[in-house]
C-alpha positions as CSV (number, residue, x, y, z in Angstrom):
1,X,20.2,12.0,-1.8
2,X,18.0,11.5,1.4
3,X,15.4,8.7,1.4
4,X,12.6,11.4,1.3
5,X,14.1,12.8,-2.0
6,X,14.6,9.5,-3.2
7,X,11.1,8.1,-2.8
8,X,9.5,10.9,-4.0
9,X,12.0,10.5,-7.1
10,X,10.5,6.8,-7.6
11,X,6.7,8.5,-6.6
12,X,7.5,10.5,-9.7
13,X,9.3,7.8,-11.7
14,X,5.6,5.9,-11.6
15,X,3.6,8.5,-12.1
16,X,5.3,9.1,-15.4
17,X,6.1,5.7,-16.5
18,X,2.3,5.3,-15.9
19,X,1.2,8.0,-17.8
20,X,3.6,7.0,-20.9
21,X,2.1,3.8,-21.4
22,X,-1.6,3.8,-20.4
23,X,-2.4,2.5,-23.4
24,X,-1.2,-0.6,-22.2
25,X,-2.5,-0.2,-18.3
26,X,-5.9,-2.6,-17.7
27,X,-8.5,-1.0,-15.6
28,X,-6.8,-1.8,-12.4
29,X,-3.4,-0.3,-13.0
30,X,-5.0,2.9,-14.7
31,X,-7.0,2.7,-10.2
32,X,-3.2,2.0,-8.9
33,X,-1.9,5.0,-10.9
34,X,-4.4,7.2,-9.0
35,X,-3.4,5.6,-5.9
36,X,0.5,6.1,-6.5
37,X,-0.4,10.0,-7.7
38,X,-2.8,10.1,-4.4
39,X,0.6,8.9,-2.3
40,X,2.7,11.8,-3.9
41,X,0.3,14.4,-3.3
42,X,-0.2,13.8,0.6
43,X,3.4,13.2,0.9
44,X,4.5,16.6,-0.7
45,X,1.9,17.6,1.5
46,X,2.7,16.6,4.9
47,X,6.1,18.3,4.1
48,X,4.5,21.1,4.9
49,X,2.8,20.8,8.0
50,X,3.8,20.5,11.8
51,X,3.5,17.2,13.7
52,X,0.1,16.8,14.9
53,X,-1.2,18.2,11.6
54,X,1.3,14.9,9.6
55,X,-0.3,12.7,11.8
56,X,-4.2,13.8,10.8
57,X,-2.6,13.5,7.3
58,X,-1.2,9.8,8.0
59,X,-4.9,8.7,9.3
60,X,-7.6,10.3,6.8
61,X,-4.2,9.3,4.1
62,X,-4.8,5.2,5.9
63,X,-8.4,5.1,5.3
64,X,-8.4,7.1,1.6
65,X,-6.1,4.3,0.8
66,X,-8.0,0.9,1.8
67,X,-10.8,2.5,0.0
68,X,-8.8,3.1,-3.4
69,X,-7.3,-0.4,-2.5
70,X,-10.5,-1.5,-2.3
71,X,-11.9,-0.2,-5.5
72,X,-8.2,-2.0,-7.7
73,X,-9.5,-4.8,-5.8
74,X,-12.8,-5.1,-6.9
75,X,-11.4,-4.2,-10.4
76,X,-9.0,-7.0,-10.7
77,X,-10.8,-10.2,-8.5
78,X,-13.3,-12.2,-9.5
79,X,-17.0,-11.6,-8.5
80,X,-17.4,-14.0,-5.8
81,X,-14.8,-12.7,-4.1
82,X,-15.9,-9.5,-3.7
83,X,-17.8,-10.3,-0.2
84,X,-14.2,-10.5,1.1
85,X,-13.6,-6.9,0.5
86,X,-16.6,-5.5,1.7
87,X,-15.7,-7.9,4.7
88,X,-12.1,-5.9,5.1
89,X,-13.9,-2.6,4.7
90,X,-16.6,-3.6,7.5
91,X,-13.4,-4.7,9.4
92,X,-11.3,-1.5,8.7
93,X,-13.7,0.7,9.7
94,X,-15.3,-0.8,12.7
95,X,-12.0,-1.4,13.9
96,X,-11.0,2.5,13.7
97,X,-14.3,3.5,14.8
98,X,-13.3,1.0,17.8
99,X,-10.2,2.8,18.2
100,X,-10.9,6.6,18.4
101,X,-13.6,5.8,20.9
102,X,-10.9,3.9,23.2
103,X,-7.8,6.8,22.2
104,X,-9.8,9.8,22.1
105,X,-7.6,12.3,19.8
106,X,-6.0,9.0,18.1
107,X,-6.1,11.2,14.9
108,X,-3.7,13.3,16.3
109,X,-1.5,11.0,17.3
110,X,1.5,9.4,15.4
111,X,0.7,5.9,15.8
112,X,-0.1,3.9,12.9
113,X,-2.5,0.6,14.5
114,X,-4.7,2.0,11.6
115,X,-2.1,0.4,9.5
116,X,-1.8,-2.4,10.4
117,X,-5.8,-2.8,10.1
118,X,-4.6,-1.8,6.6
119,X,-2.6,-4.2,6.1
120,X,-4.6,-7.0,7.1
121,X,-7.4,-6.1,4.2
122,X,-4.8,-5.7,1.8
123,X,-2.6,-9.2,3.0
124,X,-6.1,-11.1,2.5
125,X,-6.7,-9.6,-0.7
126,X,-3.5,-10.6,-2.8
127,X,-3.6,-13.7,-1.3
128,X,-7.1,-14.1,-3.2
129,X,-5.4,-12.7,-6.7
130,X,-2.2,-15.0,-6.1
131,X,-4.9,-17.9,-5.6
132,X,-7.1,-17.1,-8.8
133,X,-3.6,-16.7,-10.6
134,X,-3.2,-20.1,-10.2
135,X,-6.7,-20.7,-11.8
136,X,-5.7,-19.0,-15.3
137,X,-4.6,-20.7,-18.4
138,X,-1.3,-21.6,-18.4
139,X,-0.6,-19.9,-21.4
140,X,-1.0,-16.7,-19.1
141,X,1.7,-14.5,-19.5
142,X,3.4,-13.2,-15.9
143,X,6.1,-11.1,-17.8
144,X,3.4,-8.6,-19.3
145,X,1.2,-9.0,-15.9
146,X,1.8,-5.7,-14.1
147,X,-0.9,-6.9,-11.4
148,X,1.0,-9.5,-10.8
149,X,4.1,-7.4,-9.7
150,X,2.2,-5.1,-7.7
151,X,0.9,-7.8,-5.8
152,X,4.0,-9.1,-5.1
153,X,5.0,-6.2,-3.8
154,X,1.9,-5.7,-1.7
155,X,2.2,-9.7,-0.5
156,X,5.7,-9.0,1.3
157,X,5.7,-5.4,2.1
158,X,2.4,-4.8,4.1
159,X,2.7,-8.1,6.2
160,X,6.6,-7.0,6.4
161,X,5.9,-3.5,7.5
162,X,3.4,-4.9,10.6
163,X,5.9,-7.3,11.4
164,X,8.6,-4.6,11.9
165,X,6.5,-2.3,14.0
166,X,5.7,-5.1,16.0
167,X,9.3,-5.7,16.6
168,X,10.8,-2.2,17.0
169,X,7.6,-1.5,19.7
170,X,9.7,-4.2,21.5
171,X,13.0,-3.2,20.4
172,X,12.6,0.2,21.3
173,X,12.1,-0.8,25.0
174,X,15.2,-3.1,25.1
175,X,17.7,-1.2,22.4
176,X,16.7,2.0,20.8
177,X,19.6,2.3,18.8
178,X,19.1,-0.7,16.9
179,X,14.9,0.5,16.7
180,X,16.6,2.9,14.8
181,X,18.0,0.8,12.3
182,X,14.7,-1.3,12.3
183,X,12.9,2.3,10.8
184,X,15.5,2.2,8.1
185,X,14.5,-1.2,7.2
186,X,11.2,-0.4,6.8
187,X,11.6,2.9,4.7
188,X,13.7,0.4,2.2
189,X,10.8,-1.5,2.3
190,X,8.8,1.5,1.1
191,X,11.3,2.0,-2.0
192,X,10.8,-1.4,-2.9
193,X,7.2,-1.5,-3.0
194,X,7.0,1.4,-5.6
195,X,10.2,0.2,-7.3
196,X,8.3,-2.9,-8.0
197,X,5.4,-0.9,-8.9
198,X,7.2,0.8,-11.7
199,X,8.5,-2.7,-12.8
200,X,4.8,-3.4,-12.9
201,X,3.8,-0.1,-15.3
202,X,6.8,-0.8,-17.6
203,X,5.6,-4.3,-18.5
204,X,2.3,-4.1,-18.5
205,X,0.9,-5.3,-21.7
206,X,-3.5,-6.2,-21.5
207,X,-4.0,-9.6,-22.2
208,X,-6.9,-10.6,-24.2
């Protein structure tokens, strides 16, 4: 089975478990379920397209993902952290605007610079979640806190993928064969991301 089909199967598994256990999901996890449905639709759509249009869909998806994740963290984080969400949104949109001016036609180019901007925002927001988690009462159960597993996954995946992108861009000029191995590693990290999401949906229970 190719990695793509395994990836799609994992997305479908997340959606199925999320729908089956929707009564146990808090508002934030329901937003995350919507994000995963959007990922599935995007990936299936890209499969039907040719190269320039795949790049366009990717770039538009990164913008959409940032907005959906902003909603997720807006629901999840305390009110006094929301200024960081809006700051992240301004940072991302400004960076993408400047990028579009500096690189005409970048929406049609196969690059992931805007993903780096997205990853910076998600890494900061995940860090805010863990900071808030430290303030919660000791009886708070991580076993049933699906958002804990979501953010463990985000905190590993987004910074890790950015490091892989940076390293692979360097190593591609030195050892192209090894650069291909890094691409496989990136795909595996993506699978781990959604595997931990699946765990989150499977064990989540509302905590009052």
